[in-house]
FIFI-771768 format. One line per field, with one value per atom (N, C-alpha, C): residue number from 0; atom name; x, y, z. Coordinates in steps of 0.2 Angstrom, whole numbers. Layout:
<pts>
num NUM,...
atomo CA,...
px X,...
py Y,...
pz Z,...
</pts>
This chain:
<pts>
num 0,0,0,1,1,1,2,2,2,3,3,3,4,4,4,5,5,5,6,6,6,7,7,7,8,8,8,9,9,9,10,10,10,11,11,11,12,12,12,13,13,13,14,14,14,15,15,15,16,16,16,17,17,17,18,18,18,19,19,19,20,20,20,21,21,21,22,22,22,23,23,23,24,24,24,25,25,25,26,26,26,27,27,27,28,28,28,29,29,29,30,30,30,31,31,31,32,32,32,33,33,33,34,34,34,35,35,35,36,36,36,37,37,37,38,38,38,39,39,39,40,40,40,41,41,41,42,42,42,43,43,43,44,44,44,45,45,45,46,46,46,47,47,47,48,48,48,49,49,49,50,50,50,51,51,51,52,52,52,53,53,53,54,54,54,55,55,55,56,56,56,57,57,57,58,58,58,59,59,59,60,60,60,61,61,61,62,62,62,63,63,63,64,64,64,65,65,65,66,66,66,67,67,67,68,68,68,69,69,69,70,70,70,71,71,71,72,72,72,73,73,73,74,74,74,75,75,75,76,76,76,77,77,77,78,78,78,79,79,79,80,80,80,81,81,81,82,82,82,83,83,83,84,84,84,85,85,85,86,86,86,87,87,87,88,88,88,89,89,89,90,90,90,91,91,91,92,92,92,93,93,93,94,94,94,95,95,95,96,96,96,97,97,97,98,98,98,99,99,99,100,100,100,101,101,101,102,102,102,103,103,103,104,104,104,105,105,105,106,106,106,107,107,107,108,108,108,109,109,109,110,110,110,111,111,111,112,112,112,113,113,113,114,114,114,115,115,115,116,116,116,117,117,117,118,118,118,119,119,119,120,120,120,121,121,121,122,122,122,123,123,123,124,124,124,125,125,125,126,126,126,127,127,127,128,128,128,129,129,129,130,130,130,131,131,131,132,132,132,133,133,133,134,134,134,135,135,135,136,136,136,137,137,137,138,138,138,139,139,139,140,140,140,141,141,141,142,142,142,143,143,143,144,144,144,145,145,145,146,146,146,147,147,147,148,148,148,149,149,149,150,150,150,151,151,151,152,152,152,153,153,153,154,154,154,155,155,155,156,156,156,157,157,157,158,158,158,159,159,159,160,160,160,161,161,161,162,162,162,163,163,163,164,164,164,165,165,165,166,166,166,167,167,167,168,168,168,169,169,169,170,170,170,171,171,171,172,172,172,173,173,173,174,174,174,175,175,175,176,176,176,177,177,177,178,178,178,179,179,179,180,180,180,181,181,181,182,182,182,183,183,183,184,184,184,185,185,185,186,186,186,187,187,187,188,188,188,189,189,189,190,190,190,191,191,191,192,192,192,193,193,193,194,194,194,195,195,195,196,196,196,197,197,197,198,198,198,199,199,199,200,200,200,201,201,201,202,202,202,203,203,203,204,204,204,205,205,205,206,206,206,207,207,207,208,208,208,209,209,209,210,210,210,211,211,211,212,212,212,213,213,213,214,214,214,215,215,215,216,216,216,217,217,217,218,218,218,219,219,219,220,220,220,221,221,221,222,222,222,223,223,223,224,224,224,225,225,225,226,226,226,227,227,227,228,228,228,229,229,229,230,230,230,231,231,231,232,232,232,233,233,233,234,234,234,235,235,235,236,236,236,237,237,237,238,238,238,239,239,239,240,240,240,241,241,241,242,242,242,243,243,243,244,244,244,245,245,245,246,246,246,247,247,247,248,248,248,249,249,249,250,250,250,251,251,251,252,252,252,253,253,253,254,254,254,255,255,255,256,256,256,257,257,257,258,258,258,259,259,259,260,260,260,261,261,261,262,262,262,263,263,263,264,264,264,265,265,265,266,266,266,267,267,267,268,268,268,269,269,269,270,270,270,271,271,271,272,272,272,273,273,273,274,274,274,275,275,275,276,276,276,277,277,277,278,278,278,279,279,279,280,280,280,281,281,281,282,282,282,283,283,283,284,284,284,285,285,285,286,286,286,287,287,287,288,288,288,289,289,289,290,290,290,291,291,291,292,292,292,293,293,293,294,294,294,295,295,295,296,296,296,297,297,297,298,298,298,299,299,299,300,300,300,301,301,301,302,302,302,303,303,303,304,304,304,305,305,305,306,306,306,307,307,307,308,308,308,309,309,309,310,310,310,311,311,311,312,312,312,313,313,313,314,314,314,315,315,315,316,316,316,317,317,317,318,318,318,319,319,319,320,320,320,321,321,321,322,322,322,323,323,323,324,324,324,325,325,325,326,326,326,327,327,327,328,328,328,329,329,329,330,330,330,331,331,331,332,332,332,333,333,333,334,334,334,335,335,335,336,336,336,337,337,337,338,338,338,339,339,339,340,340,340,341,341,341,342,342,342,343,343,343,344,344,344,345,345,345,346,346,346,347,347,347,348,348,348,349,349,349,350,350,350,351,351,351,352,352,352,353,353,353,354,354,354,355,355,355,356,356,356,357,357,357,358,358,358
atomo N,CA,C,N,CA,C,N,CA,C,N,CA,C,N,CA,C,N,CA,C,N,CA,C,N,CA,C,N,CA,C,N,CA,C,N,CA,C,N,CA,C,N,CA,C,N,CA,C,N,CA,C,N,CA,C,N,CA,C,N,CA,C,N,CA,C,N,CA,C,N,CA,C,N,CA,C,N,CA,C,N,CA,C,N,CA,C,N,CA,C,N,CA,C,N,CA,C,N,CA,C,N,CA,C,N,CA,C,N,CA,C,N,CA,C,N,CA,C,N,CA,C,N,CA,C,N,CA,C,N,CA,C,N,CA,C,N,CA,C,N,CA,C,N,CA,C,N,CA,C,N,CA,C,N,CA,C,N,CA,C,N,CA,C,N,CA,C,N,CA,C,N,CA,C,N,CA,C,N,CA,C,N,CA,C,N,CA,C,N,CA,C,N,CA,C,N,CA,C,N,CA,C,N,CA,C,N,CA,C,N,CA,C,N,CA,C,N,CA,C,N,CA,C,N,CA,C,N,CA,C,N,CA,C,N,CA,C,N,CA,C,N,CA,C,N,CA,C,N,CA,C,N,CA,C,N,CA,C,N,CA,C,N,CA,C,N,CA,C,N,CA,C,N,CA,C,N,CA,C,N,CA,C,N,CA,C,N,CA,C,N,CA,C,N,CA,C,N,CA,C,N,CA,C,N,CA,C,N,CA,C,N,CA,C,N,CA,C,N,CA,C,N,CA,C,N,CA,C,N,CA,C,N,CA,C,N,CA,C,N,CA,C,N,CA,C,N,CA,C,N,CA,C,N,CA,C,N,CA,C,N,CA,C,N,CA,C,N,CA,C,N,CA,C,N,CA,C,N,CA,C,N,CA,C,N,CA,C,N,CA,C,N,CA,C,N,CA,C,N,CA,C,N,CA,C,N,CA,C,N,CA,C,N,CA,C,N,CA,C,N,CA,C,N,CA,C,N,CA,C,N,CA,C,N,CA,C,N,CA,C,N,CA,C,N,CA,C,N,CA,C,N,CA,C,N,CA,C,N,CA,C,N,CA,C,N,CA,C,N,CA,C,N,CA,C,N,CA,C,N,CA,C,N,CA,C,N,CA,C,N,CA,C,N,CA,C,N,CA,C,N,CA,C,N,CA,C,N,CA,C,N,CA,C,N,CA,C,N,CA,C,N,CA,C,N,CA,C,N,CA,C,N,CA,C,N,CA,C,N,CA,C,N,CA,C,N,CA,C,N,CA,C,N,CA,C,N,CA,C,N,CA,C,N,CA,C,N,CA,C,N,CA,C,N,CA,C,N,CA,C,N,CA,C,N,CA,C,N,CA,C,N,CA,C,N,CA,C,N,CA,C,N,CA,C,N,CA,C,N,CA,C,N,CA,C,N,CA,C,N,CA,C,N,CA,C,N,CA,C,N,CA,C,N,CA,C,N,CA,C,N,CA,C,N,CA,C,N,CA,C,N,CA,C,N,CA,C,N,CA,C,N,CA,C,N,CA,C,N,CA,C,N,CA,C,N,CA,C,N,CA,C,N,CA,C,N,CA,C,N,CA,C,N,CA,C,N,CA,C,N,CA,C,N,CA,C,N,CA,C,N,CA,C,N,CA,C,N,CA,C,N,CA,C,N,CA,C,N,CA,C,N,CA,C,N,CA,C,N,CA,C,N,CA,C,N,CA,C,N,CA,C,N,CA,C,N,CA,C,N,CA,C,N,CA,C,N,CA,C,N,CA,C,N,CA,C,N,CA,C,N,CA,C,N,CA,C,N,CA,C,N,CA,C,N,CA,C,N,CA,C,N,CA,C,N,CA,C,N,CA,C,N,CA,C,N,CA,C,N,CA,C,N,CA,C,N,CA,C,N,CA,C,N,CA,C,N,CA,C,N,CA,C,N,CA,C,N,CA,C,N,CA,C,N,CA,C,N,CA,C,N,CA,C,N,CA,C,N,CA,C,N,CA,C,N,CA,C,N,CA,C,N,CA,C,N,CA,C,N,CA,C,N,CA,C,N,CA,C,N,CA,C,N,CA,C,N,CA,C,N,CA,C,N,CA,C,N,CA,C,N,CA,C,N,CA,C,N,CA,C,N,CA,C,N,CA,C,N,CA,C,N,CA,C,N,CA,C,N,CA,C,N,CA,C,N,CA,C,N,CA,C,N,CA,C,N,CA,C,N,CA,C,N,CA,C,N,CA,C,N,CA,C,N,CA,C,N,CA,C,N,CA,C,N,CA,C,N,CA,C,N,CA,C,N,CA,C,N,CA,C,N,CA,C,N,CA,C,N,CA,C,N,CA,C,N,CA,C,N,CA,C,N,CA,C,N,CA,C,N,CA,C,N,CA,C,N,CA,C,N,CA,C,N,CA,C,N,CA,C,N,CA,C,N,CA,C,N,CA,C,N,CA,C,N,CA,C,N,CA,C,N,CA,C,N,CA,C,N,CA,C,N,CA,C,N,CA,C,N,CA,C,N,CA,C,N,CA,C,N,CA,C,N,CA,C,N,CA,C,N,CA,C,N,CA,C,N,CA,C,N,CA,C,N,CA,C,N,CA,C,N,CA,C,N,CA,C,N,CA,C,N,CA,C,N,CA,C,N,CA,C,N,CA,C,N,CA,C,N,CA,C,N,CA,C,N,CA,C,N,CA,C,N,CA,C,N,CA,C,N,CA,C,N,CA,C,N,CA,C,N,CA,C,N,CA,C,N,CA,C,N,CA,C,N,CA,C,N,CA,C,N,CA,C,N,CA,C,N,CA,C,N,CA,C,N,CA,C,N,CA,C,N,CA,C,N,CA,C,N,CA,C,N,CA,C
px 82,75,79,78,76,72,72,68,68,64,62,59,59,54,51,45,40,41,44,47,39,34,29,26,31,33,29,22,20,16,16,11,17,23,29,27,30,30,32,36,40,39,42,41,44,43,46,48,54,56,59,58,62,58,63,59,54,52,48,44,43,42,34,29,24,23,29,32,34,35,37,30,29,24,23,32,32,33,33,32,23,21,12,11,12,10,11,21,20,18,12,10,2,0,-8,-7,-13,-12,-18,-23,-27,-29,-35,-36,-40,-42,-47,-46,-43,-41,-46,-48,-51,-47,-44,-43,-47,-45,-45,-44,-45,-43,-48,-45,-51,-53,-55,-57,-48,-44,-39,-33,-34,-27,-29,-34,-37,-34,-37,-35,-24,-22,-16,-11,-14,-10,-13,-20,-24,-21,-22,-18,-13,-9,-2,-4,-10,-8,-13,-16,-21,-16,-14,-7,-4,-1,2,-2,-9,-15,-17,-15,-20,-20,-18,-19,-23,-26,-32,-39,-43,-50,-48,-51,-51,-56,-58,-62,-61,-65,-62,-68,-63,-69,-66,-70,-67,-72,-67,-71,-69,-74,-72,-65,-64,-56,-57,-56,-57,-56,-55,-58,-65,-69,-75,-78,-76,-79,-76,-73,-69,-74,-78,-86,-88,-92,-94,-98,-102,-108,-103,-96,-91,-88,-86,-83,-88,-94,-101,-98,-97,-96,-90,-85,-81,-83,-87,-91,-95,-100,-104,-99,-97,-93,-91,-85,-86,-88,-95,-100,-104,-106,-107,-103,-96,-93,-90,-94,-94,-86,-82,-75,-75,-69,-70,-64,-63,-60,-53,-50,-44,-42,-45,-46,-41,-39,-35,-37,-36,-37,-31,-31,-24,-28,-24,-27,-22,-24,-21,-23,-19,-20,-16,-17,-15,-18,-17,-21,-25,-32,-39,-41,-38,-40,-37,-29,-25,-29,-31,-35,-44,-46,-54,-53,-47,-46,-42,-40,-36,-42,-46,-53,-58,-60,-63,-61,-55,-53,-51,-50,-51,-57,-63,-69,-73,-70,-75,-72,-79,-76,-72,-72,-66,-61,-58,-52,-48,-48,-44,-38,-34,-26,-29,-24,-22,-15,-16,-8,-9,-5,-4,0,-4,1,1,6,4,5,1,3,4,4,5,11,16,21,20,13,10,10,7,5,11,16,23,26,25,32,26,21,16,10,7,-2,-1,2,3,6,10,14,11,13,10,3,-1,-7,-12,-13,-20,-24,-31,-36,-40,-46,-54,-56,-59,-65,-67,-69,-70,-78,-79,-86,-86,-95,-95,-92,-92,-90,-81,-79,-72,-67,-64,-59,-54,-56,-53,-56,-61,-63,-65,-67,-69,-64,-61,-57,-52,-48,-45,-38,-35,-26,-25,-25,-24,-18,-14,-6,-7,-4,-4,1,1,4,10,10,18,15,21,19,24,20,23,27,30,29,36,32,33,37,43,44,41,42,39,34,27,20,22,26,27,27,28,30,22,18,11,7,11,8,8,3,5,5,8,12,7,3,1,-1,-1,-2,7,12,19,19,18,19,16,10,6,9,13,17,23,26,33,32,25,23,23,22,23,29,34,43,46,42,44,44,38,34,42,45,51,55,58,63,61,56,53,53,52,49,54,59,65,68,71,77,79,81,84,90,92,97,97,88,84,81,80,78,81,87,94,95,94,95,88,84,78,76,82,83,89,93,97,94,91,88,81,76,72,70,74,72,74,77,79,72,69,63,58,56,53,53,60,62,60,55,57,63,68,76,74,73,72,76,83,88,85,85,82,74,70,64,66,68,71,73,78,80,76,70,67,59,59,55,55,66,68,68,69,71,63,60,53,49,50,48,52,58,63,60,58,57,52,46,38,39,42,42,47,51,53,50,45,39,34,30,28,27,35,37,37,38,41,32,29,21,17,14,10,2,0,-9,-7,-2,-2,-4,-1,-3,4,9,15,18,25,28,25,21,16,14,10,5,11,17,21,20,18,21,13,9,4,4,9,13,10,5,1,-6,-8,-15,-19,-19,-26,-27,-23,-25,-29,-25,-24,-32,-33,-39,-44,-44,-50,-51,-44,-45,-50,-49,-50,-57,-59,-67,-71,-69,-70,-71,-69,-70,-73,-72,-75,-71,-72,-66,-65,-60,-57,-55,-56,-56,-47,-45,-38,-36,-30,-27,-25,-24,-22,-14,-11,-4,-5,-8,-10,-10,-15,-20,-15,-9,-1,1,2,6,4,1,-4,-2,-5,-6,-2,6,12,16,14,16,11,7,2,6,7,9,19,19,28,26,22,20,17,14,11,17,22,28,32,33,38,35,28,24,26,29,29,35,41,47,51,49,54,57,53,56,58,62,62,63,62,59,61,70,74,71,69,68,60,55,49,50,55,57,58,62,66,59,55,52,45,44,39,43,48,53,52,53,55,47,39,34,33,36,35,40,44,49,45,41,40,32,30,24,18,18,13,10,4,1,4,4,7,-2,-5,-6,-14,-20,-25,-31,-36,-42,-44,-44,-49,-55,-61,-67,-67,-62,-64,-61,-64,-62,-60,-56,-51,-56,-64,-71,-70,-73,-73,-67,-62,-55,-55,-58,-58,-63,-69,-73,-71,-69,-67,-61,-57,-51,-51,-59,-62,-63,-64,-65,-59,-54,-48,-44,-42,-42,-38,-32,-27,-30,-35,-39,-40,-38,-42,-45,-51,-58,-60,-59,-64,-56,-50,-45,-41,-40,-36,-29,-26,-20,-17,-9,-7,0,2,10,15,18,22,29,35,42,43,50,55,60,60,66,67,68,69,70,69,70,69,64,63,54,51,43,40,37,34,24,23,15,14,14,13,5,6,2,-5,-4,-9,-6,-12,-10,-12,-8,-10,-16,-22,-29,-26,-25,-22,-18,-14,-9,-10,-14,-16,-23,-27,-32,-26,-22,-18,-16,-10,-11,-17,-23,-25,-29,-32,-33,-28,-21,-16,-12,-11,-6,-8,-6,-8,-15,-16,-23,-23
py 87,82,75,69,64,64,60,60,54,50,41,41,37,36,29,28,20,20,17,16,11,15,10,14,14,16,21,23,29,32,28,30,30,31,33,40,39,46,45,50,54,53,52,50,55,61,68,65,67,66,69,74,79,80,89,93,98,102,110,108,102,101,103,104,108,117,118,126,125,121,121,121,126,124,122,122,120,110,110,100,99,102,102,103,109,112,110,108,104,98,93,90,90,97,99,101,98,100,105,108,109,117,119,126,122,116,113,109,109,107,104,98,99,95,96,94,90,84,79,79,79,79,79,78,77,81,81,87,86,83,82,87,84,88,94,95,102,107,106,114,115,108,108,112,109,108,108,112,112,122,126,133,134,127,130,125,120,119,124,128,130,138,139,144,141,139,134,136,137,134,140,145,153,155,152,153,148,143,138,140,135,135,129,133,125,125,119,116,111,112,106,99,96,91,90,90,88,84,77,71,70,67,65,60,59,56,49,44,37,31,27,22,20,20,18,22,28,32,31,26,23,20,24,18,24,15,22,28,27,35,40,38,46,46,42,43,45,46,48,58,59,65,70,66,69,68,63,62,69,69,76,83,84,90,90,85,87,88,85,86,93,93,99,105,106,111,109,105,103,103,98,97,91,93,89,84,78,73,74,80,82,87,87,90,86,90,84,83,78,78,78,81,79,77,71,68,71,72,76,73,66,65,58,52,49,40,36,29,29,33,31,38,44,50,47,45,43,37,33,27,29,33,35,41,45,51,47,42,38,34,32,28,33,39,43,47,49,50,43,36,32,31,35,30,37,43,50,51,50,53,47,39,34,36,42,41,50,53,59,59,62,65,66,60,63,62,67,69,64,60,59,66,68,72,67,62,57,60,62,65,60,55,50,46,43,39,33,29,23,27,32,35,33,35,39,34,28,23,17,18,12,13,15,16,22,26,33,28,24,22,14,14,8,9,14,14,10,7,4,10,7,13,10,13,7,9,5,7,1,1,-3,-7,-12,-14,-17,-17,-21,-28,-31,-39,-39,-34,-36,-29,-29,-22,-22,-16,-15,-19,-22,-27,-23,-17,-15,-5,-8,-4,-4,-2,0,-1,-5,0,5,12,19,22,25,27,33,37,46,50,52,58,60,61,60,61,56,59,63,66,71,68,68,65,69,74,79,76,74,70,77,84,87,87,85,84,79,73,70,73,79,82,81,83,83,77,71,63,62,59,57,51,50,43,36,34,28,28,33,32,33,35,34,26,24,18,12,14,13,11,16,15,12,12,8,0,-3,-10,-10,-5,-9,-5,-3,-3,-9,-13,-16,-24,-21,-28,-29,-24,-23,-27,-24,-30,-36,-39,-45,-49,-46,-48,-48,-43,-44,-40,-38,-33,-34,-39,-43,-38,-35,-28,-24,-23,-17,-18,-24,-27,-27,-29,-26,-20,-18,-9,-6,-6,-5,-8,-15,-16,-12,-10,-6,1,4,11,12,9,10,14,17,19,27,29,35,37,30,31,34,31,33,39,41,48,56,52,56,60,56,57,58,67,67,62,62,58,51,48,42,40,43,42,47,51,50,46,41,36,28,29,22,25,31,34,32,33,32,24,22,14,9,11,9,9,16,19,15,13,10,3,0,-8,-7,-6,-3,-3,3,2,-2,-3,-12,-16,-17,-25,-22,-15,-14,-12,-12,-11,-17,-24,-30,-31,-29,-34,-29,-25,-18,-20,-26,-26,-34,-35,-42,-47,-50,-55,-60,-58,-61,-58,-55,-53,-49,-44,-39,-41,-47,-51,-54,-51,-53,-46,-40,-36,-33,-41,-41,-45,-45,-49,-48,-51,-51,-47,-46,-41,-46,-51,-56,-58,-59,-60,-51,-48,-41,-38,-38,-37,-40,-47,-50,-47,-44,-41,-34,-29,-25,-26,-31,-30,-34,-38,-43,-37,-33,-29,-22,-21,-13,-9,-6,-2,3,4,10,10,3,1,-2,-3,-6,0,4,6,-1,2,-3,-4,-1,-3,-9,-7,-13,-18,-18,-22,-29,-24,-27,-32,-28,-31,-38,-35,-43,-49,-45,-52,-54,-50,-53,-57,-56,-61,-69,-68,-72,-77,-74,-75,-80,-76,-78,-85,-86,-92,-96,-96,-102,-104,-99,-102,-105,-102,-107,-114,-115,-122,-125,-122,-125,-128,-126,-126,-121,-117,-111,-106,-104,-101,-104,-101,-106,-101,-103,-99,-90,-92,-86,-81,-84,-80,-75,-80,-77,-71,-73,-70,-64,-63,-58,-52,-55,-53,-49,-54,-51,-44,-45,-40,-34,-34,-29,-24,-27,-26,-22,-24,-23,-17,-15,-10,-5,-6,0,0,-2,0,-3,-7,-10,-16,-18,-25,-29,-37,-44,-47,-48,-51,-51,-55,-56,-53,-48,-48,-53,-56,-62,-64,-57,-58,-61,-62,-65,-74,-79,-84,-87,-92,-97,-98,-97,-100,-93,-89,-81,-79,-80,-81,-83,-88,-93,-90,-86,-84,-77,-76,-67,-67,-74,-71,-75,-79,-80,-75,-69,-64,-59,-64,-59,-59,-54,-54,-59,-61,-67,-74,-75,-81,-84,-87,-93,-99,-97,-103,-106,-101,-101,-105,-104,-108,-101,-101,-96,-96,-92,-89,-86,-87,-83,-80,-76,-74,-76,-79,-82,-81,-82,-80,-87,-88,-94,-94,-86,-82,-76,-73,-65,-62,-59,-56,-57,-66,-67,-70,-69,-71,-75,-79,-85,-85,-85,-86,-92,-98,-106,-105,-111,-114,-115,-119,-120,-120,-121,-119,-124,-128,-133,-131,-134,-132,-132,-138,-139,-135,-134,-129,-120,-120,-114,-113,-117,-118,-118,-123,-122,-116,-110,-106,-99,-100,-95,-98,-104,-106,-104,-104,-106,-98,-94,-88,-84,-82,-77,-77,-82,-84,-86
pz 62,61,55,55,51,47,42,38,34,35,34,27,22,17,18,17,16,9,5,-2,-6,-6,-11,-18,-23,-29,-28,-33,-34,-26,-22,-13,-9,-11,-7,-4,4,7,13,17,21,29,32,40,42,44,49,54,57,65,68,72,76,80,83,88,87,86,83,77,76,67,67,73,71,70,71,70,63,58,53,45,45,40,34,32,24,25,30,30,28,33,29,23,22,16,8,9,4,2,5,3,2,4,3,-5,-10,-17,-17,-14,-15,-8,-10,-5,1,1,5,10,17,21,27,29,35,41,46,52,57,58,63,69,75,81,86,92,98,103,110,114,120,118,123,119,111,107,107,105,102,106,112,116,117,115,116,110,104,97,90,91,86,83,87,86,82,85,79,74,69,67,59,64,62,57,60,61,56,52,47,40,42,36,36,36,35,30,24,15,15,21,15,18,14,18,21,29,33,39,38,44,49,55,59,62,65,66,72,79,85,88,90,91,99,105,110,108,115,114,120,114,120,115,116,111,108,115,114,109,105,100,95,94,87,84,81,79,71,69,61,63,69,71,71,73,75,70,64,58,55,54,52,53,58,60,55,51,48,42,40,31,33,38,38,36,39,39,31,29,21,18,18,14,15,19,23,21,20,19,8,5,-2,-2,2,0,-7,-9,-16,-15,-22,-19,-20,-21,-20,-12,-7,-4,2,8,11,16,22,29,31,37,41,49,52,59,61,66,72,79,79,85,89,92,93,88,90,86,83,89,87,82,84,77,71,72,65,59,64,60,59,63,61,55,54,51,42,43,38,36,39,36,33,36,31,26,26,18,14,16,12,8,11,11,4,8,6,-2,-7,-13,-16,-14,-15,-12,-11,-8,-10,-3,-5,2,-2,3,10,14,20,23,30,34,40,44,49,53,59,63,70,71,77,85,90,95,102,100,106,104,109,108,103,106,102,95,95,85,82,85,82,80,86,81,78,79,75,73,73,70,65,66,61,53,54,48,45,41,35,33,34,30,32,38,42,43,43,44,45,51,51,60,60,67,70,77,79,80,80,80,90,89,95,95,90,90,90,88,86,82,86,85,79,76,69,64,63,58,51,53,47,46,41,39,32,30,23,22,21,18,14,18,14,15,14,15,15,20,21,15,15,11,15,21,24,31,36,43,47,51,54,64,63,72,75,79,83,90,93,99,106,103,107,110,107,108,114,115,121,129,127,134,138,133,136,138,136,135,144,146,153,153,159,158,158,160,156,147,144,136,136,137,136,136,143,143,138,137,132,126,123,118,118,124,123,122,123,120,116,110,104,101,105,104,106,111,113,109,107,100,96,94,87,90,95,98,97,99,100,94,89,81,76,78,71,74,81,79,88,90,95,100,95,96,101,96,100,107,107,114,120,117,121,125,122,122,125,124,128,136,136,143,147,143,145,148,142,144,144,148,150,154,159,164,160,155,152,147,146,140,145,152,157,160,162,161,157,151,144,142,140,141,133,131,124,117,122,114,114,121,120,117,118,115,107,104,97,95,96,95,94,98,98,95,92,86,80,81,72,72,76,74,76,79,78,72,68,62,56,57,52,52,58,57,55,57,53,47,43,37,31,35,31,32,35,36,30,32,25,18,17,10,9,12,8,9,16,10,16,11,13,15,11,15,19,21,27,23,18,16,18,23,24,32,29,36,40,36,41,47,48,50,56,58,64,67,65,66,73,72,75,84,84,91,97,101,109,106,100,96,97,94,96,101,105,113,116,115,116,114,107,107,109,108,114,119,125,129,129,128,123,122,119,116,123,126,131,135,139,143,143,134,134,132,125,123,126,129,132,140,142,149,150,143,145,138,139,132,129,121,117,120,123,123,127,132,139,136,135,130,127,122,117,124,128,132,135,137,141,137,130,125,122,123,120,123,132,138,136,136,134,127,122,115,119,123,124,129,130,135,131,127,122,118,117,113,117,123,127,128,127,128,122,119,110,109,115,114,113,110,105,111,115,121,129,131,136,144,148,156,156,153,157,150,144,139,141,145,145,153,156,163,159,154,151,151,144,142,147,152,156,161,163,167,163,156,152,151,152,150,158,163,169,173,170,171,166,160,155,160,167,169,168,162,160,163,164,165,161,165,162,162,166,165,165,162,158,164,163,168,167,175,179,176,172,170,164,160,155,153,156,158,148,149,144,137,140,133,131,135,132,129,132,127,119,119,111,104,110,107,106,107,106,101,101,97,90,90,85,77,82,76,75,71,71,61,59,55,51,55,54,52,55,56,47,47,40,42,37,37,46,50,57,60,59,64,65,72,76,74,71,70,75,77,81,79,80,80,87,85,90,90,94,96,93,90,91,95,93,102,100,105,105,99,95,89,83,84,78,80,76,75,70,71,66,66,60,60,57,64,63,59,55,49,54,60,64,71,75,83,87,91,94,99,98,104,112,112,118,122,120,122,124,118,118,126,125,130,139,138,144,145,142,142,144,141,143,149,151,159,164,162,170,166,162,162,166,172,177,178,180,185,191
</pts>
């Protein structure tokens, strides 16, 4: 087992990475300070791993909430089911919430924990690659709105993250690829050496080589933790973690939540960002070709959906947390391994990318 520390003063917490971690109750119990525990999971994960978690919590008063599985359920209406259980069970403000699932469950569980009685402790047990390498780390929580993805939420750090690589054995191929989109992102924005490693080892990752997967989980979490420690609430460098996300969120919102997995939309959005970076003179044709080739090798889409035209893209991108005074702000690439957040985006170049890339 590897143990990383996200160092945020009195809100610091460990990330445990390894195999067989769900069978180590002490990893959970050392972070639970009261007898009341609520486990939030979904209909896919509950039959697979809920019993293992409950076995570790036999000395606690435990309730469970099992939500439907899918991005389309990441709404205030379904978060209300978590509040209903907390209130009906008379959970106090020192009760602990455990989020057992992928990014949707982590975001919803964390948001509920942040809001209930103005904040109760919560733990992250991510069960998808995407959640293990990205969404479970850093304290971003929230839900979607019909007009914009993740526009309702809070920064709220967990007590710990337990990333058991063994749970990836039950992850379907499409979800595995979706997670690889966020892994590739770290290589693009700040870790060029990692990007080259991914080019050389993508086949091993797709074959679910345990050693390769453990390496990318650790390397990704190190990258994410370093950025979060430097900029917890996204006032600066943390925004670079959103490479491709403004385009990607527009895709998810525009075609309907759940049609594209988050990682699939981010892959397309990152290729669009790379195309715009080339038009600004930062990347060359070979750079863009390398980026697209790696996403394709990860079995991810690289072209935007035809049903979202350039005008609709602009409308959807206007609803984004990075925007300032109504102006669209995008993460772009100076080179592979270096991201930037330009203070202004050339509207004409952006429209050319939206009209021509992948069309």
